[in-house]
PDB file with SEQRES, HELIX, SHEET and CRYST1 records, atoms N, CA, C and O in Angstrom:
SEQRES   1 A   87  MET LEU THR LYS CYS LEU ALA SER GLU TRP ALA GLU HIS          
SEQRES   2 A   87  ASN ILE ARG VAL ASN ALA ILE SER PRO GLY TYR THR LYS          
SEQRES   3 A   87  THR SER MET THR LYS SER LEU LEU GLU GLU GLU GLU ALA          
SEQRES   4 A   87  THR SER ASP ALA ILE SER LEU ILE PRO MET GLY ARG PHE          
SEQRES   5 A   87  SER VAL PRO SER GLU ILE ALA GLY LEU ALA VAL LEU LEU          
SEQRES   6 A   87  ALA SER ASN ALA SER CYS TYR THR THR GLY THR VAL PHE          
SEQRES   7 A   87  ASN ALA ASP GLY GLY TYR THR ILE TRP                          
HELIX    1 AA1 LEU A    2  TRP A   10  1                                   9    
HELIX    2 AA2 ALA A   11  HIS A   13  5                                   3    
HELIX    3 AA3 LYS A   31  GLU A   35  1                                   5    
HELIX    4 AA4 GLU A   37  ILE A   44  1                                   8    
HELIX    5 AA5 PRO A   55  ALA A   66  1                                  12    
HELIX    6 AA6 ASN A   68  SER A   70  5                                   3    
HELIX    7 AA7 TYR A   84  ILE A   86  5                                   3    
SHEET    1 AA1 2 ASN A  18  PRO A  22  0                                        
SHEET    2 AA1 2 THR A  76  ALA A  80  1                                        
CRYST1    1.000    1.000    1.000  90.00  90.00  90.00 P 1           1          
ATOM      1  N   MET A   1       0.856  -1.202  -0.009  1.00  0.00           N  
ATOM      2  CA  MET A   1      -0.030  -0.016   0.002  1.00  0.00           C  
ATOM      3  C   MET A   1       0.883   1.297   0.021  1.00  0.00           C  
ATOM      4  O   MET A   1       0.478   2.332  -0.508  1.00  0.00           O  
ATOM      5  N   LEU A   2       2.026   1.226   0.599  1.00  0.00           N  
ATOM      6  CA  LEU A   2       2.920   2.328   0.605  1.00  0.00           C  
ATOM      7  C   LEU A   2       3.255   2.692  -0.859  1.00  0.00           C  
ATOM      8  O   LEU A   2       3.275   3.877  -1.190  1.00  0.00           O  
ATOM      9  N   THR A   3       3.503   1.761  -1.697  1.00  0.00           N  
ATOM     10  CA  THR A   3       3.862   2.084  -3.126  1.00  0.00           C  
ATOM     11  C   THR A   3       2.734   2.730  -3.863  1.00  0.00           C  
ATOM     12  O   THR A   3       2.906   3.653  -4.659  1.00  0.00           O  
ATOM     13  N   LYS A   4       1.552   2.201  -3.561  1.00  0.00           N  
ATOM     14  CA  LYS A   4       0.288   2.847  -4.229  1.00  0.00           C  
ATOM     15  C   LYS A   4       0.034   4.195  -3.683  1.00  0.00           C  
ATOM     16  O   LYS A   4      -0.282   5.103  -4.452  1.00  0.00           O  
ATOM     17  N   CYS A   5       0.152   4.398  -2.381  1.00  0.00           N  
ATOM     18  CA  CYS A   5      -0.006   5.704  -1.752  1.00  0.00           C  
ATOM     19  C   CYS A   5       0.982   6.774  -2.309  1.00  0.00           C  
ATOM     20  O   CYS A   5       0.583   7.875  -2.689  1.00  0.00           O  
ATOM     21  N   LEU A   6       2.259   6.406  -2.336  1.00  0.00           N  
ATOM     22  CA  LEU A   6       3.337   7.280  -2.762  1.00  0.00           C  
ATOM     23  C   LEU A   6       3.089   7.563  -4.226  1.00  0.00           C  
ATOM     24  O   LEU A   6       3.215   8.722  -4.622  1.00  0.00           O  
ATOM     25  N   ALA A   7       2.748   6.602  -5.056  1.00  0.00           N  
ATOM     26  CA  ALA A   7       2.509   6.732  -6.469  1.00  0.00           C  
ATOM     27  C   ALA A   7       1.373   7.770  -6.683  1.00  0.00           C  
ATOM     28  O   ALA A   7       1.451   8.641  -7.549  1.00  0.00           O  
ATOM     29  N   SER A   8       0.338   7.635  -5.867  1.00  0.00           N  
ATOM     30  CA  SER A   8      -0.821   8.559  -6.010  1.00  0.00           C  
ATOM     31  C   SER A   8      -0.448   9.991  -5.643  1.00  0.00           C  
ATOM     32  O   SER A   8      -0.880  10.949  -6.285  1.00  0.00           O  
ATOM     33  N   GLU A   9       0.382  10.118  -4.573  1.00  0.00           N  
ATOM     34  CA  GLU A   9       0.772  11.453  -4.131  1.00  0.00           C  
ATOM     35  C   GLU A   9       1.752  12.133  -5.082  1.00  0.00           C  
ATOM     36  O   GLU A   9       1.655  13.346  -5.268  1.00  0.00           O  
ATOM     37  N   TRP A  10       2.689  11.410  -5.691  1.00  0.00           N  
ATOM     38  CA  TRP A  10       3.750  12.001  -6.454  1.00  0.00           C  
ATOM     39  C   TRP A  10       3.496  12.054  -7.977  1.00  0.00           C  
ATOM     40  O   TRP A  10       4.268  12.675  -8.707  1.00  0.00           O  
ATOM     41  N   ALA A  11       2.444  11.421  -8.444  1.00  0.00           N  
ATOM     42  CA  ALA A  11       2.152  11.373  -9.889  1.00  0.00           C  
ATOM     43  C   ALA A  11       2.007  12.759 -10.488  1.00  0.00           C  
ATOM     44  O   ALA A  11       2.470  13.019 -11.599  1.00  0.00           O  
ATOM     45  N   GLU A  12       1.352  13.660  -9.733  1.00  0.00           N  
ATOM     46  CA  GLU A  12       1.202  14.970 -10.336  1.00  0.00           C  
ATOM     47  C   GLU A  12       2.542  15.692 -10.517  1.00  0.00           C  
ATOM     48  O   GLU A  12       2.592  16.728 -11.180  1.00  0.00           O  
ATOM     49  N   HIS A  13       3.644  15.153  -9.932  1.00  0.00           N  
ATOM     50  CA  HIS A  13       4.978  15.850 -10.028  1.00  0.00           C  
ATOM     51  C   HIS A  13       5.777  15.002 -11.045  1.00  0.00           C  
ATOM     52  O   HIS A  13       6.992  15.167 -11.152  1.00  0.00           O  
ATOM     53  N   ASN A  14       5.101  14.086 -11.802  1.00  0.00           N  
ATOM     54  CA  ASN A  14       5.767  13.291 -12.782  1.00  0.00           C  
ATOM     55  C   ASN A  14       6.858  12.327 -12.161  1.00  0.00           C  
ATOM     56  O   ASN A  14       7.881  12.014 -12.769  1.00  0.00           O  
ATOM     57  N   ILE A  15       6.554  11.911 -10.957  1.00  0.00           N  
ATOM     58  CA  ILE A  15       7.458  10.969 -10.237  1.00  0.00           C  
ATOM     59  C   ILE A  15       6.728   9.595 -10.152  1.00  0.00           C  
ATOM     60  O   ILE A  15       5.607   9.504  -9.652  1.00  0.00           O  
ATOM     61  N   ARG A  16       7.368   8.591 -10.631  1.00  0.00           N  
ATOM     62  CA  ARG A  16       6.838   7.265 -10.639  1.00  0.00           C  
ATOM     63  C   ARG A  16       7.344   6.533  -9.416  1.00  0.00           C  
ATOM     64  O   ARG A  16       8.505   6.674  -9.032  1.00  0.00           O  
ATOM     65  N   VAL A  17       6.499   5.776  -8.825  1.00  0.00           N  
ATOM     66  CA  VAL A  17       6.815   4.988  -7.622  1.00  0.00           C  
ATOM     67  C   VAL A  17       6.364   3.481  -7.914  1.00  0.00           C  
ATOM     68  O   VAL A  17       5.186   3.180  -8.107  1.00  0.00           O  
ATOM     69  N   ASN A  18       7.366   2.614  -7.925  1.00  0.00           N  
ATOM     70  CA  ASN A  18       7.083   1.201  -8.119  1.00  0.00           C  
ATOM     71  C   ASN A  18       8.059   0.388  -7.170  1.00  0.00           C  
ATOM     72  O   ASN A  18       9.063   0.889  -6.662  1.00  0.00           O  
ATOM     73  N   ALA A  19       7.667  -0.876  -6.995  1.00  0.00           N  
ATOM     74  CA  ALA A  19       8.415  -1.730  -6.107  1.00  0.00           C  
ATOM     75  C   ALA A  19       8.756  -3.053  -6.698  1.00  0.00           C  
ATOM     76  O   ALA A  19       7.980  -3.610  -7.475  1.00  0.00           O  
ATOM     77  N   ILE A  20       9.929  -3.580  -6.340  1.00  0.00           N  
ATOM     78  CA  ILE A  20      10.283  -4.911  -6.776  1.00  0.00           C  
ATOM     79  C   ILE A  20      10.296  -5.783  -5.541  1.00  0.00           C  
ATOM     80  O   ILE A  20      10.939  -5.505  -4.529  1.00  0.00           O  
ATOM     81  N   SER A  21       9.504  -6.910  -5.702  1.00  0.00           N  
ATOM     82  CA  SER A  21       9.505  -7.925  -4.597  1.00  0.00           C  
ATOM     83  C   SER A  21      10.157  -9.182  -5.024  1.00  0.00           C  
ATOM     84  O   SER A  21       9.500 -10.038  -5.616  1.00  0.00           O  
ATOM     85  N   PRO A  22      11.444  -9.347  -4.751  1.00  0.00           N  
ATOM     86  CA  PRO A  22      12.230 -10.490  -5.245  1.00  0.00           C  
ATOM     87  C   PRO A  22      11.886 -11.699  -4.457  1.00  0.00           C  
ATOM     88  O   PRO A  22      11.593 -11.619  -3.264  1.00  0.00           O  
ATOM     89  N   GLY A  23      11.919 -12.851  -5.131  1.00  0.00           N  
ATOM     90  CA  GLY A  23      11.801 -14.165  -4.500  1.00  0.00           C  
ATOM     91  C   GLY A  23      13.203 -14.561  -3.924  1.00  0.00           C  
ATOM     92  O   GLY A  23      14.060 -13.714  -3.672  1.00  0.00           O  
ATOM     93  N   TYR A  24      13.377 -15.881  -3.737  1.00  0.00           N  
ATOM     94  CA  TYR A  24      14.595 -16.419  -3.328  1.00  0.00           C  
ATOM     95  C   TYR A  24      15.715 -16.088  -4.412  1.00  0.00           C  
ATOM     96  O   TYR A  24      15.593 -16.424  -5.590  1.00  0.00           O  
ATOM     97  N   THR A  25      16.751 -15.440  -3.939  1.00  0.00           N  
ATOM     98  CA  THR A  25      17.828 -15.008  -4.761  1.00  0.00           C  
ATOM     99  C   THR A  25      19.199 -15.536  -4.224  1.00  0.00           C  
ATOM    100  O   THR A  25      19.451 -15.509  -3.019  1.00  0.00           O  
ATOM    101  N   LYS A  26      20.054 -16.004  -5.128  1.00  0.00           N  
ATOM    102  CA  LYS A  26      21.364 -16.442  -4.639  1.00  0.00           C  
ATOM    103  C   LYS A  26      22.185 -15.231  -4.219  1.00  0.00           C  
ATOM    104  O   LYS A  26      22.691 -14.534  -5.099  1.00  0.00           O  
ATOM    105  N   THR A  27      22.344 -14.948  -2.996  1.00  0.00           N  
ATOM    106  CA  THR A  27      23.150 -13.852  -2.521  1.00  0.00           C  
ATOM    107  C   THR A  27      23.869 -14.321  -1.203  1.00  0.00           C  
ATOM    108  O   THR A  27      23.694 -15.460  -0.771  1.00  0.00           O  
ATOM    109  N   SER A  28      24.696 -13.395  -0.571  1.00  0.00           N  
ATOM    110  CA  SER A  28      25.351 -13.752   0.613  1.00  0.00           C  
ATOM    111  C   SER A  28      24.308 -13.949   1.822  1.00  0.00           C  
ATOM    112  O   SER A  28      24.568 -14.625   2.817  1.00  0.00           O  
ATOM    113  N   MET A  29      23.112 -13.281   1.611  1.00  0.00           N  
ATOM    114  CA  MET A  29      22.007 -13.385   2.592  1.00  0.00           C  
ATOM    115  C   MET A  29      21.334 -14.810   2.642  1.00  0.00           C  
ATOM    116  O   MET A  29      20.845 -15.269   3.674  1.00  0.00           O  
ATOM    117  N   THR A  30      21.355 -15.448   1.466  1.00  0.00           N  
ATOM    118  CA  THR A  30      20.733 -16.744   1.362  1.00  0.00           C  
ATOM    119  C   THR A  30      21.734 -17.880   1.349  1.00  0.00           C  
ATOM    120  O   THR A  30      21.350 -19.034   1.157  1.00  0.00           O  
ATOM    121  N   LYS A  31      23.017 -17.581   1.550  1.00  0.00           N  
ATOM    122  CA  LYS A  31      24.095 -18.566   1.481  1.00  0.00           C  
ATOM    123  C   LYS A  31      23.808 -19.747   2.514  1.00  0.00           C  
ATOM    124  O   LYS A  31      23.976 -20.910   2.149  1.00  0.00           O  
ATOM    125  N   SER A  32      23.400 -19.463   3.732  1.00  0.00           N  
ATOM    126  CA  SER A  32      23.155 -20.491   4.720  1.00  0.00           C  
ATOM    127  C   SER A  32      22.018 -21.328   4.217  1.00  0.00           C  
ATOM    128  O   SER A  32      22.129 -22.550   4.317  1.00  0.00           O  
ATOM    129  N   LEU A  33      20.949 -20.815   3.693  1.00  0.00           N  
ATOM    130  CA  LEU A  33      19.843 -21.617   3.166  1.00  0.00           C  
ATOM    131  C   LEU A  33      20.271 -22.468   2.004  1.00  0.00           C  
ATOM    132  O   LEU A  33      19.855 -23.624   1.915  1.00  0.00           O  
ATOM    133  N   LEU A  34      21.068 -21.961   1.126  1.00  0.00           N  
ATOM    134  CA  LEU A  34      21.588 -22.790   0.078  1.00  0.00           C  
ATOM    135  C   LEU A  34      22.390 -24.008   0.474  1.00  0.00           C  
ATOM    136  O   LEU A  34      22.416 -25.052  -0.176  1.00  0.00           O  
ATOM    137  N   GLU A  35      23.049 -23.776   1.614  1.00  0.00           N  
ATOM    138  CA  GLU A  35      23.878 -24.919   2.182  1.00  0.00           C  
ATOM    139  C   GLU A  35      23.133 -26.033   2.758  1.00  0.00           C  
ATOM    140  O   GLU A  35      23.657 -27.134   2.925  1.00  0.00           O  
ATOM    141  N   GLU A  36      21.828 -25.755   3.089  1.00  0.00           N  
ATOM    142  CA  GLU A  36      20.962 -26.822   3.643  1.00  0.00           C  
ATOM    143  C   GLU A  36      20.122 -27.451   2.545  1.00  0.00           C  
ATOM    144  O   GLU A  36      19.166 -26.861   2.042  1.00  0.00           O  
ATOM    145  N   GLU A  37      20.519 -28.691   2.184  1.00  0.00           N  
ATOM    146  CA  GLU A  37      19.909 -29.352   1.037  1.00  0.00           C  
ATOM    147  C   GLU A  37      18.377 -29.486   1.163  1.00  0.00           C  
ATOM    148  O   GLU A  37      17.609 -29.261   0.228  1.00  0.00           O  
ATOM    149  N   GLU A  38      17.991 -29.877   2.415  1.00  0.00           N  
ATOM    150  CA  GLU A  38      16.554 -30.031   2.558  1.00  0.00           C  
ATOM    151  C   GLU A  38      15.757 -28.769   2.390  1.00  0.00           C  
ATOM    152  O   GLU A  38      14.711 -28.760   1.741  1.00  0.00           O  
ATOM    153  N   ALA A  39      16.249 -27.712   2.972  1.00  0.00           N  
ATOM    154  CA  ALA A  39      15.542 -26.441   3.004  1.00  0.00           C  
ATOM    155  C   ALA A  39      15.591 -25.910   1.502  1.00  0.00           C  
ATOM    156  O   ALA A  39      14.611 -25.338   1.026  1.00  0.00           O  
ATOM    157  N   THR A  40      16.730 -26.109   0.787  1.00  0.00           N  
ATOM    158  CA  THR A  40      16.799 -25.695  -0.601  1.00  0.00           C  
ATOM    159  C   THR A  40      15.778 -26.403  -1.475  1.00  0.00           C  
ATOM    160  O   THR A  40      15.088 -25.794  -2.292  1.00  0.00           O  
ATOM    161  N   SER A  41      15.707 -27.712  -1.272  1.00  0.00           N  
ATOM    162  CA  SER A  41      14.784 -28.482  -2.155  1.00  0.00           C  
ATOM    163  C   SER A  41      13.328 -28.168  -1.856  1.00  0.00           C  
ATOM    164  O   SER A  41      12.469 -28.211  -2.737  1.00  0.00           O  
ATOM    165  N   ASP A  42      13.064 -27.841  -0.552  1.00  0.00           N  
ATOM    166  CA  ASP A  42      11.704 -27.475  -0.175  1.00  0.00           C  
ATOM    167  C   ASP A  42      11.339 -26.146  -0.743  1.00  0.00           C  
ATOM    168  O   ASP A  42      10.196 -25.996  -1.175  1.00  0.00           O  
ATOM    169  N   ALA A  43      12.221 -25.139  -0.785  1.00  0.00           N  
ATOM    170  CA  ALA A  43      11.966 -23.883  -1.366  1.00  0.00           C  
ATOM    171  C   ALA A  43      11.812 -24.000  -2.864  1.00  0.00           C  
ATOM    172  O   ALA A  43      10.878 -23.430  -3.427  1.00  0.00           O  
ATOM    173  N   ILE A  44      12.692 -24.715  -3.525  1.00  0.00           N  
ATOM    174  CA  ILE A  44      12.638 -24.882  -5.002  1.00  0.00           C  
ATOM    175  C   ILE A  44      11.416 -25.601  -5.410  1.00  0.00           C  
ATOM    176  O   ILE A  44      10.889 -25.349  -6.494  1.00  0.00           O  
ATOM    177  N   SER A  45      10.925 -26.508  -4.578  1.00  0.00           N  
ATOM    178  CA  SER A  45       9.656 -27.241  -4.986  1.00  0.00           C  
ATOM    179  C   SER A  45       8.428 -26.300  -5.074  1.00  0.00           C  
ATOM    180  O   SER A  45       7.401 -26.627  -5.669  1.00  0.00           O  
ATOM    181  N   LEU A  46       8.596 -25.104  -4.442  1.00  0.00           N  
ATOM    182  CA  LEU A  46       7.513 -24.138  -4.442  1.00  0.00           C  
ATOM    183  C   LEU A  46       7.566 -23.029  -5.531  1.00  0.00           C  
ATOM    184  O   LEU A  46       6.717 -22.145  -5.647  1.00  0.00           O  
ATOM    185  N   ILE A  47       8.678 -23.183  -6.325  1.00  0.00           N  
ATOM    186  CA  ILE A  47       9.026 -22.163  -7.362  1.00  0.00           C  
ATOM    187  C   ILE A  47       8.784 -22.849  -8.717  1.00  0.00           C  
ATOM    188  O   ILE A  47       9.544 -23.744  -9.089  1.00  0.00           O  
ATOM    189  N   PRO A  48       7.796 -22.467  -9.424  1.00  0.00           N  
ATOM    190  CA  PRO A  48       7.452 -23.078 -10.701  1.00  0.00           C  
ATOM    191  C   PRO A  48       8.695 -23.174 -11.690  1.00  0.00           C  
ATOM    192  O   PRO A  48       8.870 -24.159 -12.407  1.00  0.00           O  
ATOM    193  N   MET A  49       9.492 -22.142 -11.671  1.00  0.00           N  
ATOM    194  CA  MET A  49      10.695 -22.124 -12.528  1.00  0.00           C  
ATOM    195  C   MET A  49      11.787 -23.027 -12.016  1.00  0.00           C  
ATOM    196  O   MET A  49      12.799 -23.224 -12.689  1.00  0.00           O  
ATOM    197  N   GLY A  50      11.594 -23.589 -10.812  1.00  0.00           N  
ATOM    198  CA  GLY A  50      12.475 -24.617 -10.300  1.00  0.00           C  
ATOM    199  C   GLY A  50      13.927 -24.213  -9.928  1.00  0.00           C  
ATOM    200  O   GLY A  50      14.829 -25.050  -9.932  1.00  0.00           O  
ATOM    201  N   ARG A  51      14.126 -22.948  -9.615  1.00  0.00           N  
ATOM    202  CA  ARG A  51      15.409 -22.539  -9.237  1.00  0.00           C  
ATOM    203  C   ARG A  51      15.406 -21.126  -8.537  1.00  0.00           C  
ATOM    204  O   ARG A  51      14.436 -20.378  -8.665  1.00  0.00           O  
ATOM    205  N   PHE A  52      16.457 -20.796  -7.832  1.00  0.00           N  
ATOM    206  CA  PHE A  52      16.553 -19.454  -7.278  1.00  0.00           C  
ATOM    207  C   PHE A  52      16.966 -18.537  -8.355  1.00  0.00           C  
ATOM    208  O   PHE A  52      17.490 -18.987  -9.374  1.00  0.00           O  
ATOM    209  N   SER A  53      16.749 -17.217  -8.179  1.00  0.00           N  
ATOM    210  CA  SER A  53      17.256 -16.333  -9.187  1.00  0.00           C  
ATOM    211  C   SER A  53      18.702 -15.845  -8.827  1.00  0.00           C  
ATOM    212  O   SER A  53      19.219 -16.100  -7.739  1.00  0.00           O  
ATOM    213  N   VAL A  54      19.257 -15.197  -9.717  1.00  0.00           N  
ATOM    214  CA  VAL A  54      20.556 -14.504  -9.488  1.00  0.00           C  
ATOM    215  C   VAL A  54      20.392 -13.027  -9.436  1.00  0.00           C  
ATOM    216  O   VAL A  54      19.427 -12.559 -10.039  1.00  0.00           O  
ATOM    217  N   PRO A  55      21.198 -12.223  -8.800  1.00  0.00           N  
ATOM    218  CA  PRO A  55      21.012 -10.782  -8.699  1.00  0.00           C  
ATOM    219  C   PRO A  55      20.771 -10.137 -10.017  1.00  0.00           C  
ATOM    220  O   PRO A  55      19.917  -9.257 -10.125  1.00  0.00           O  
ATOM    221  N   SER A  56      21.516 -10.553 -11.063  1.00  0.00           N  
ATOM    222  CA  SER A  56      21.326  -9.785 -12.374  1.00  0.00           C  
ATOM    223  C   SER A  56      19.918  -9.927 -12.949  1.00  0.00           C  
ATOM    224  O   SER A  56      19.493  -9.108 -13.765  1.00  0.00           O  
ATOM    225  N   GLU A  57      19.206 -10.952 -12.530  1.00  0.00           N  
ATOM    226  CA  GLU A  57      17.877 -11.104 -13.072  1.00  0.00           C  
ATOM    227  C   GLU A  57      16.906 -10.174 -12.368  1.00  0.00           C  
ATOM    228  O   GLU A  57      15.915  -9.767 -12.975  1.00  0.00           O  
ATOM    229  N   ILE A  58      17.156  -9.812 -11.080  1.00  0.00           N  
ATOM    230  CA  ILE A  58      16.403  -8.715 -10.395  1.00  0.00           C  
ATOM    231  C   ILE A  58      16.828  -7.341 -10.837  1.00  0.00           C  
ATOM    232  O   ILE A  58      16.014  -6.425 -10.954  1.00  0.00           O  
ATOM    233  N   ALA A  59      18.138  -7.207 -11.086  1.00  0.00           N  
ATOM    234  CA  ALA A  59      18.667  -5.932 -11.567  1.00  0.00           C  
ATOM    235  C   ALA A  59      18.061  -5.506 -12.928  1.00  0.00           C  
ATOM    236  O   ALA A  59      17.835  -4.320 -13.168  1.00  0.00           O  
ATOM    237  N   GLY A  60      17.809  -6.476 -13.792  1.00  0.00           N  
ATOM    238  CA  GLY A  60      17.264  -6.130 -15.045  1.00  0.00           C  
ATOM    239  C   GLY A  60      15.831  -5.487 -14.874  1.00  0.00           C  
ATOM    240  O   GLY A  60      15.477  -4.562 -15.605  1.00  0.00           O  
ATOM    241  N   LEU A  61      15.113  -5.942 -14.003  1.00  0.00           N  
ATOM    242  CA  LEU A  61      13.818  -5.302 -13.700  1.00  0.00           C  
ATOM    243  C   LEU A  61      14.012  -3.871 -13.237  1.00  0.00           C  
ATOM    244  O   LEU A  61      13.291  -2.955 -13.632  1.00  0.00           O  
ATOM    245  N   ALA A  62      15.045  -3.711 -12.359  1.00  0.00           N  
ATOM    246  CA  ALA A  62      15.234  -2.372 -11.837  1.00  0.00           C  
ATOM    247  C   ALA A  62      15.622  -1.410 -13.003  1.00  0.00           C  
ATOM    248  O   ALA A  62      15.172  -0.266 -13.060  1.00  0.00           O  
ATOM    249  N   VAL A  63      16.466  -1.918 -13.915  1.00  0.00           N  
ATOM    250  CA  VAL A  63      16.922  -1.074 -15.065  1.00  0.00           C  
ATOM    251  C   VAL A  63      15.687  -0.719 -15.861  1.00  0.00           C  
ATOM    252  O   VAL A  63      15.520   0.431 -16.267  1.00  0.00           O  
ATOM    253  N   LEU A  64      14.805  -1.704 -16.095  1.00  0.00           N  
ATOM    254  CA  LEU A  64      13.616  -1.370 -16.875  1.00  0.00           C  
ATOM    255  C   LEU A  64      12.740  -0.289 -16.274  1.00  0.00           C  
ATOM    256  O   LEU A  64      12.269   0.629 -16.945  1.00  0.00           O  
ATOM    257  N   LEU A  65      12.540  -0.452 -14.928  1.00  0.00           N  
ATOM    258  CA  LEU A  65      11.744   0.548 -14.181  1.00  0.00           C  
ATOM    259  C   LEU A  65      12.357   1.920 -14.060  1.00  0.00           C  
ATOM    260  O   LEU A  65      11.653   2.909 -13.856  1.00  0.00           O  
ATOM    261  N   ALA A  66      13.722   1.985 -14.192  1.00  0.00           N  
ATOM    262  CA  ALA A  66      14.390   3.283 -14.125  1.00  0.00           C  
ATOM    263  C   ALA A  66      14.429   3.968 -15.493  1.00  0.00           C  
ATOM    264  O   ALA A  66      14.757   5.148 -15.614  1.00  0.00           O  
ATOM    265  N   SER A  67      14.084   3.188 -16.514  1.00  0.00           N  
ATOM    266  CA  SER A  67      14.224   3.713 -17.968  1.00  0.00           C  
ATOM    267  C   SER A  67      12.847   4.303 -18.442  1.00  0.00           C  
ATOM    268  O   SER A  67      11.802   4.133 -17.814  1.00  0.00           O  
ATOM    269  N   ASN A  68      12.939   4.942 -19.492  1.00  0.00           N  
ATOM    270  CA  ASN A  68      11.761   5.508 -20.066  1.00  0.00           C  
ATOM    271  C   ASN A  68      10.822   4.454 -20.688  1.00  0.00           C  
ATOM    272  O   ASN A  68       9.722   4.791 -21.125  1.00  0.00           O  
ATOM    273  N   ALA A  69      11.251   3.189 -20.726  1.00  0.00           N  
ATOM    274  CA  ALA A  69      10.409   2.114 -21.228  1.00  0.00           C  
ATOM    275  C   ALA A  69       9.264   1.880 -20.315  1.00  0.00           C  
ATOM    276  O   ALA A  69       8.290   1.235 -20.703  1.00  0.00           O  
ATOM    277  N   SER A  70       9.342   2.410 -19.033  1.00  0.00           N  
ATOM    278  CA  SER A  70       8.273   2.180 -18.096  1.00  0.00           C  
ATOM    279  C   SER A  70       7.654   3.550 -17.664  1.00  0.00           C  
ATOM    280  O   SER A  70       7.143   3.709 -16.556  1.00  0.00           O  
ATOM    281  N   CYS A  71       7.733   4.505 -18.593  1.00  0.00           N  
ATOM    282  CA  CYS A  71       7.329   5.898 -18.252  1.00  0.00           C  
ATOM    283  C   CYS A  71       5.919   6.033 -17.915  1.00  0.00           C  
ATOM    284  O   CYS A  71       5.553   7.048 -17.321  1.00  0.00           O  
ATOM    285  N   TYR A  72       5.056   5.088 -18.241  1.00  0.00           N  
ATOM    286  CA  TYR A  72       3.584   5.137 -17.782  1.00  0.00           C  
ATOM    287  C   TYR A  72       3.193   4.159 -16.718  1.00  0.00           C  
ATOM    288  O   TYR A  72       2.034   3.789 -16.530  1.00  0.00           O  
ATOM    289  N   THR A  73       4.248   3.761 -16.030  1.00  0.00           N  
ATOM    290  CA  THR A  73       3.954   2.694 -14.985  1.00  0.00           C  
ATOM    291  C   THR A  73       4.294   3.279 -13.613  1.00  0.00           C  
ATOM    292  O   THR A  73       5.425   3.686 -13.345  1.00  0.00           O  
ATOM    293  N   THR A  74       3.271   3.303 -12.759  1.00  0.00           N  
ATOM    294  CA  THR A  74       3.425   3.697 -11.411  1.00  0.00           C  
ATOM    295  C   THR A  74       2.512   2.975 -10.510  1.00  0.00           C  
ATOM    296  O   THR A  74       1.464   2.500 -10.947  1.00  0.00           O  
ATOM    297  N   GLY A  75       2.851   2.869  -9.288  1.00  0.00           N  
ATOM    298  CA  GLY A  75       1.971   2.262  -8.259  1.00  0.00           C  
ATOM    299  C   GLY A  75       1.899   0.710  -8.347  1.00  0.00           C  
ATOM    300  O   GLY A  75       0.945   0.071  -7.902  1.00  0.00           O  
ATOM    301  N   THR A  76       2.946   0.171  -8.936  1.00  0.00           N  
ATOM    302  CA  THR A  76       2.868  -1.311  -9.160  1.00  0.00           C  
ATOM    303  C   THR A  76       3.982  -2.050  -8.407  1.00  0.00           C  
ATOM    304  O   THR A  76       5.125  -1.596  -8.365  1.00  0.00           O  
ATOM    305  N   VAL A  77       3.647  -3.132  -7.849  1.00  0.00           N  
ATOM    306  CA  VAL A  77       4.619  -4.087  -7.211  1.00  0.00           C  
ATOM    307  C   VAL A  77       4.925  -5.177  -8.113  1.00  0.00           C  
ATOM    308  O   VAL A  77       3.988  -5.885  -8.484  1.00  0.00           O  
ATOM    309  N   PHE A  78       6.139  -5.424  -8.535  1.00  0.00           N  
ATOM    310  CA  PHE A  78       6.562  -6.465  -9.435  1.00  0.00           C  
ATOM    311  C   PHE A  78       7.148  -7.618  -8.659  1.00  0.00           C  
ATOM    312  O   PHE A  78       8.168  -7.453  -7.989  1.00  0.00           O  
ATOM    313  N   ASN A  79       6.518  -8.805  -8.732  1.00  0.00           N  
ATOM    314  CA  ASN A  79       7.029  -9.936  -8.156  1.00  0.00           C  
ATOM    315  C   ASN A  79       8.037 -10.618  -9.114  1.00  0.00           C  
ATOM    316  O   ASN A  79       7.701 -11.061 -10.212  1.00  0.00           O  
ATOM    317  N   ALA A  80       9.273 -10.668  -8.630  1.00  0.00           N  
ATOM    318  CA  ALA A  80      10.282 -11.297  -9.485  1.00  0.00           C  
ATOM    319  C   ALA A  80      10.671 -12.543  -8.639  1.00  0.00           C  
ATOM    320  O   ALA A  80      11.675 -12.547  -7.926  1.00  0.00           O  
ATOM    321  N   ASP A  81       9.832 -13.592  -8.755  1.00  0.00           N  
ATOM    322  CA  ASP A  81       9.964 -14.666  -7.810  1.00  0.00           C  
ATOM    323  C   ASP A  81       9.901 -16.091  -8.529  1.00  0.00           C  
ATOM    324  O   ASP A  81       9.684 -17.106  -7.866  1.00  0.00           O  
ATOM    325  N   GLY A  82      10.089 -16.125  -9.834  1.00  0.00           N  
ATOM    326  CA  GLY A  82      10.019 -17.384 -10.592  1.00  0.00           C  
ATOM    327  C   GLY A  82       8.641 -18.085 -10.479  1.00  0.00           C  
ATOM    328  O   GLY A  82       8.558 -19.297 -10.680  1.00  0.00           O  
ATOM    329  N   GLY A  83       7.583 -17.354 -10.167  1.00  0.00           N  
ATOM    330  CA  GLY A  83       6.259 -17.849 -10.135  1.00  0.00           C  
ATOM    331  C   GLY A  83       5.865 -18.237  -8.698  1.00  0.00           C  
ATOM    332  O   GLY A  83       4.738 -18.701  -8.524  1.00  0.00           O  
ATOM    333  N   TYR A  84       6.637 -18.098  -7.735  1.00  0.00           N  
ATOM    334  CA  TYR A  84       6.368 -18.459  -6.324  1.00  0.00           C  
ATOM    335  C   TYR A  84       4.995 -18.040  -5.841  1.00  0.00           C  
ATOM    336  O   TYR A  84       4.296 -18.782  -5.151  1.00  0.00           O  
ATOM    337  N   THR A  85       4.608 -16.754  -6.250  1.00  0.00           N  
ATOM    338  CA  THR A  85       3.333 -16.211  -5.666  1.00  0.00           C  
ATOM    339  C   THR A  85       2.101 -16.584  -6.569  1.00  0.00           C  
ATOM    340  O   THR A  85       1.019 -16.041  -6.344  1.00  0.00           O  
ATOM    341  N   ILE A  86       2.233 -17.446  -7.528  1.00  0.00           N  
ATOM    342  CA  ILE A  86       1.098 -17.734  -8.427  1.00  0.00           C  
ATOM    343  C   ILE A  86       0.210 -18.852  -7.750  1.00  0.00           C  
ATOM    344  O   ILE A  86      -0.935 -19.061  -8.151  1.00  0.00           O  
ATOM    345  N   TRP A  87       0.749 -19.531  -6.757  1.00  0.00           N  
ATOM    346  CA  TRP A  87      -0.070 -20.605  -6.148  1.00  0.00           C  
ATOM    347  C   TRP A  87      -1.240 -20.080  -5.432  1.00  0.00           C  
ATOM    348  O   TRP A  87      -2.019 -20.852  -4.872  1.00  0.00           O  
TER     349      TRP A  87                                                      
END                                                                             
C-alpha cells in the first residue's frame, strides 16, 4: 500500500513509484539456506521455474523501471519470484 499511496501522491509531479518484490535469490544473505539441502529443495519445490534467481535477473527489472520504457508505470509491485506467488 505504501507503493500505491506514494505513487498517487507523487504522480502530479511526474514521479513514478514502483516496487520490486524479489523471491529467493542467490546472495550472501541466502548462503546459509543454500547450504541446507533439505531447505533448498523445499523452497525450490514451491518455485514453478525450479530454481533461485541470481541478482542480475532482479537488476534487469530495476533497469527497466528506471528507464523511459516504463514511463507510464506507477503504483505497481513487481514480483520477481520465478512464479512463487502464483499458487
